C-alpha positions as CSV (number, residue, x, y, z in Angstrom):
1,M,2.9,37.3,-38.0
2,A,6.3,35.8,-37.1
3,A,7.3,39.1,-35.4
4,D,4.2,38.9,-33.1
5,E,5.1,35.3,-32.1
6,T,8.7,36.3,-31.2
7,A,7.5,39.3,-29.3
8,Q,5.5,37.0,-27.1
9,G,8.5,34.7,-26.5
10,Q,7.3,31.9,-28.7
11,T,8.8,30.6,-31.9
12,S,6.9,29.1,-34.8
13,T,7.2,25.6,-33.3
14,G,5.3,26.8,-30.2
15,R,8.2,26.3,-27.7
16,R,9.4,28.8,-25.2
17,R,13.1,29.4,-25.1
18,G,15.1,29.9,-22.0
19,R,14.0,29.9,-18.4
20,P,10.9,31.5,-17.2
21,P,11.4,34.8,-15.3
22,G,12.3,34.4,-11.6
23,S,13.5,30.8,-11.9
24,K,17.2,31.5,-11.7
25,T,19.0,30.0,-8.7
26,K,20.0,32.7,-6.3
27,T,22.8,32.1,-3.9
28,T,22.6,33.7,-0.5
29,T,25.4,33.8,2.0
30,R,24.6,32.6,5.5
31,R,26.0,34.6,8.3
32,R,27.8,32.4,10.9
33,L,26.5,32.5,14.4
34,G,28.7,33.6,17.3
35,G,29.6,31.3,20.2
36,N,26.8,32.3,22.5
37,Q,24.2,32.4,19.7
38,L,25.3,29.0,18.4
39,I,25.0,27.4,21.9
40,E,21.5,28.9,22.4
41,Q,20.4,27.6,19.1
42,L,21.8,24.1,19.8
43,N,20.2,24.1,23.2
44,S,16.8,25.0,21.8
45,M,17.1,22.3,19.1
46,V,18.1,19.7,21.7
47,A,15.2,20.7,24.0
48,E,12.8,20.3,21.0
49,L,14.2,16.9,20.2
50,I,13.8,15.7,23.8
51,K,10.2,16.9,23.8
52,E,9.5,15.1,20.5
53,N,11.2,11.9,21.9
54,R,8.9,11.9,25.0
55,K,5.8,12.4,22.8
56,L,6.9,9.5,20.6
57,K,7.5,7.3,23.6
58,R,4.0,7.9,24.9
59,Q,2.6,7.0,21.5
60,V,4.6,3.8,21.4
61,E,3.3,2.8,24.9
62,K,-0.3,3.5,23.8
63,L,0.1,1.5,20.6
64,T,1.7,-1.4,22.3
65,A,-1.1,-1.5,24.9
66,R,-3.6,-1.7,22.0
67,G,-1.4,-4.1,20.1
68,T,-1.3,-6.6,22.9
69,K,-5.1,-6.8,22.8
70,A,-5.1,-7.5,19.1
71,A,-2.2,-9.9,19.4
72,S,-3.9,-11.8,22.2
73,T,-6.8,-12.6,20.0
74,T,-4.5,-14.0,17.3
75,V,-2.6,-16.0,19.8
76,E,-5.8,-17.3,21.2
77,R,-7.0,-18.4,17.7
78,S,-3.7,-20.1,17.0
79,L,-3.8,-21.9,20.4
80,R,-7.4,-23.1,19.6
81,T,-6.2,-24.5,16.2
82,I,-3.3,-26.3,17.8
83,Q,-5.6,-27.7,20.5
84,R,-7.9,-29.0,17.8
85,R,-5.1,-30.6,15.9
86,V,-3.8,-32.3,19.1
87,Q,-7.3,-33.6,20.0
88,K,-7.7,-35.0,16.5
89,A,-4.3,-36.7,16.7
90,L,-5.1,-38.3,20.1
91,T,-8.6,-39.5,19.2
92,G,-7.3,-41.3,16.2
93,T,-8.4,-40.7,12.7
94,K,-11.3,-42.4,11.1
95,Q,-10.6,-44.5,8.1
96,R,-11.7,-42.4,5.2
97,R,-13.2,-44.1,2.3
98,R,-11.6,-43.6,-1.0
99,R,-13.8,-41.9,-3.5
100,T,-14.6,-44.1,-6.4
101,T,-15.7,-42.8,-9.7
102,K,-19.2,-43.8,-10.6
103,P,-19.7,-45.1,-14.1
104,A,-21.3,-42.6,-16.4
105,A,-25.0,-43.1,-16.7
106,A,-25.8,-44.6,-20.0
107,T,-28.2,-42.0,-21.4
108,K,-29.4,-42.1,-24.9
109,R,-28.3,-39.2,-27.0
110,R,-31.0,-37.4,-28.9
111,A,-30.5,-37.1,-32.6
112,T,-29.7,-33.5,-33.6
113,T,-32.4,-31.9,-35.7
114,T,-31.9,-29.3,-38.3
115,R,-34.0,-26.3,-38.0
116,R,-35.8,-24.9,-40.9
117,R,-35.0,-21.4,-42.1
118,R,-37.6,-18.8,-42.2
119,K,-38.5,-17.4,-45.5
120,A,-37.2,-13.9,-46.0
121,S,-40.1,-11.6,-46.5
């Protein structure tokens, strides 16, 4: 029985030992590019970055155009609240009455009654 378990790669505790096959790190050597090839690769990378930059700029312009619409509504709302506060300050505030606590109503308490227990049948 123990021989079967070790043949499958498992010990009696149920753990596998070592790394699974194919998980070893493999090092590969990268060949250096020559002068012309390096320049071509860099030029293509720069061209791609420029293209990406233009695309992102267009997206920013679209979003800011949309954002100004949303921002204008919030600005409008805040201006209305400021206007309301100014009008309230100019018209003068009404004298507010202070709340007074009313005396508790004198209600008669009912006497607590005890309930009879049912007979167990």
